[in-house]
Every structure is written in structure tokens, then in C-alpha cells.
C-alpha positions as CSV (number, residue, x, y, z in Angstrom):
1,M,92.8,-21.3,-51.8
2,E,93.0,-17.7,-50.6
3,E,96.2,-16.3,-49.3
4,I,97.0,-13.8,-46.6
5,W,100.3,-11.8,-46.2
6,I,101.9,-12.2,-42.8
7,G,105.3,-10.4,-42.6
8,D,106.9,-10.7,-45.9
9,R,105.2,-14.0,-47.0
10,A,101.9,-15.0,-48.4
11,Y,100.4,-18.0,-46.7
12,P,97.4,-20.2,-47.9
13,M,94.4,-20.0,-45.6
14,I,91.4,-22.2,-45.2
15,I,88.4,-22.8,-42.8
16,D,87.5,-26.3,-43.0
17,L,86.0,-28.8,-40.6
18,N,89.3,-29.0,-38.6
19,V,89.2,-25.3,-38.0
20,L,85.5,-25.3,-37.2
21,E,86.0,-28.1,-34.7
22,H,88.7,-26.0,-32.9
23,I,86.3,-23.0,-32.8
24,Q,83.6,-25.2,-31.3
25,E,85.9,-26.5,-28.6
26,E,87.1,-23.0,-27.7
27,Y,83.8,-21.2,-27.9
28,G,81.1,-23.9,-27.4
29,T,79.4,-22.9,-30.7
30,I,80.6,-21.5,-34.0
31,G,77.8,-18.9,-33.7
32,V,79.2,-17.4,-30.5
33,W,82.7,-17.1,-32.2
34,E,81.2,-15.5,-35.2
35,L,79.3,-12.9,-33.1
36,E,82.5,-12.0,-31.2
37,L,84.5,-11.8,-34.5
38,K,81.9,-9.3,-35.8
39,G,81.9,-7.5,-32.6
40,W,78.1,-8.2,-31.7
41,H,77.1,-8.7,-28.1
42,F,73.9,-9.4,-26.3
43,K,72.7,-6.5,-24.1
44,R,72.3,-7.4,-20.4
45,D,70.8,-5.6,-17.5
46,K,72.7,-4.8,-14.2
47,D,72.1,-8.4,-12.9
48,G,73.5,-10.0,-16.0
49,N,70.0,-11.1,-17.5
50,Q,69.7,-10.9,-21.3
51,I,67.5,-8.0,-22.4
52,Y,64.7,-8.6,-25.0
53,N,62.7,-6.0,-27.1
54,K,58.9,-6.0,-27.2
55,N,58.9,-8.5,-30.1
56,G,60.9,-11.1,-27.9
57,S,64.2,-10.7,-29.8
58,P,67.4,-10.2,-27.9
59,V,68.7,-6.7,-27.8
60,M,72.3,-6.5,-29.2
61,Y,75.0,-3.9,-29.6
62,K,78.1,-3.6,-31.7
63,T,81.6,-2.9,-30.6
64,E,85.0,-3.7,-32.2
65,P,85.9,-7.2,-33.4
66,S,87.3,-9.5,-30.7
67,V,91.0,-10.0,-30.8
68,R,90.6,-13.3,-29.0
69,A,88.4,-14.5,-31.8
70,I,91.0,-13.5,-34.4
71,R,93.9,-15.0,-32.4
72,T,91.9,-18.2,-31.9
73,V,91.5,-18.9,-35.6
74,L,94.2,-17.1,-37.6
75,P,97.2,-19.4,-36.8
76,L,95.0,-22.5,-37.2
77,M,93.5,-21.4,-40.6
78,I,97.0,-20.6,-42.0
79,N,98.4,-23.9,-40.7
80,E,95.5,-25.8,-42.2
81,G,96.0,-24.0,-45.4
82,L,99.7,-25.0,-45.4
83,A,98.7,-28.7,-44.6
84,V,96.1,-28.9,-47.4
85,K,98.5,-27.4,-49.9
86,A,101.3,-29.7,-48.9
87,E,99.0,-32.7,-49.3
88,M,97.9,-31.6,-52.6
89,Q,101.5,-31.2,-53.7
90,G,102.6,-34.6,-52.2
91,R,105.1,-33.1,-49.9
92,P,105.6,-33.0,-46.1
93,Y,103.9,-30.3,-44.1
94,D,105.9,-27.8,-41.9
95,E,103.7,-26.2,-39.2
96,I,104.4,-22.5,-38.6
97,P,104.3,-21.7,-34.8
98,D,101.3,-19.7,-33.7
99,I,103.7,-17.1,-32.0
100,Q,105.4,-16.6,-35.3
101,I,102.2,-15.9,-37.2
102,L,100.9,-13.6,-34.5
103,S,104.1,-11.7,-34.0
104,E,104.8,-11.2,-37.7
105,C,101.3,-10.1,-38.5
106,E,101.0,-6.4,-39.1
107,I,97.5,-6.3,-40.4
108,D,95.0,-4.0,-38.5
109,Y,92.8,-6.2,-36.3
110,R,89.6,-4.9,-38.0
111,E,90.9,-5.8,-41.4
112,L,91.9,-9.2,-40.1
113,A,88.4,-9.8,-38.8
114,A,87.0,-8.9,-42.3
115,I,89.5,-11.3,-43.9
116,I,88.6,-14.0,-41.7
117,M,84.8,-13.4,-42.0
118,K,85.2,-13.5,-45.8
119,E,87.0,-16.9,-45.6
120,F,84.3,-18.1,-43.1
121,G,81.6,-17.2,-45.6
122,R,83.7,-18.7,-48.6
123,C,84.1,-22.1,-46.8
124,F,80.3,-22.4,-46.7
125,S,79.7,-21.1,-50.2
126,A,82.3,-23.5,-51.7
127,K,80.5,-26.4,-50.1
128,K,77.2,-25.3,-51.6
129,V,78.8,-25.0,-55.1
130,C,80.2,-28.6,-54.7
131,Q,76.9,-29.9,-53.6
132,G,75.1,-28.2,-56.5
133,K,77.5,-29.6,-59.0
134,K,77.1,-33.2,-57.6
135,E,73.2,-32.8,-57.7
136,T,73.5,-31.6,-61.4
137,E,75.7,-34.6,-62.2
138,K,73.2,-37.0,-60.7
139,K,70.4,-35.5,-62.8
140,R,72.4,-36.0,-66.1
141,R,72.8,-39.7,-65.4
């Protein structure tokens, strides 16, 4: 499990199905959250209609990462990491309040967005590796 330094402490962090479910509840889809985290937006005309290029693809533009997207997931992925680690060690889990995580965090929001995106990508690549190992084991039998 990866760790992130918040204040003077390293916390485990993980994006798993619990975190993904929360993202869906907040944003409607994980894809919308991911675009906001990356700072990508669909270009719209003055009436609010989405603009498409001549090939029919939506026109997009890039801005800074969404602080809302960061705030939505950072405390959750840290608390989920703490819960998983506690379960693995057979001990009780103590939740860290969101306000504590957010107020003690001194990492630049652009760097936070990159850290979160890296973990987001890792959560899917780890599942692919596990699935690949299971398929290899089945073939050996």
C-alpha cells in the first residue's frame, strides 16, 4: 500500500471499491470525477451546449485540477487505507476526521492531484495483475 505524508505522519492510502462507490455517489460517474481531477472540461457555447469538432468529438480544454475532486477523495482514501491496514494487522481501526486530514495537508493541490491519479491508476493495474496471476494458476492445473 502506498503512503502519503500529511503533517508529520505518513498514512496508508488506497482507492478500492468503497472509495469508487463514494466517487460515483458524489459525481454520478467515476469518469466525470477523473476529468475534474485532471482539470479537463468540455467546451460549451454561450447557450451551454457542448461543442464538437468536425469529426464529432467533443472539444475539451484543460485548466488546473479541481480542489473539490481532491477534497472528495483524499480523506476517504486515507481512512480506507487505515481501515485495510488495521484489518490486516487484526487491530481496531481509528478513523481520522476529514477536517484533520485537510487542515494538516500542506501538499500543493497540483501535486495532490498527481498523487491521487497515480493511486487511481495503480488500483486498476493491481487488479489486472491479480487477475493475470489467477488465470496463470488455472492454466497450470
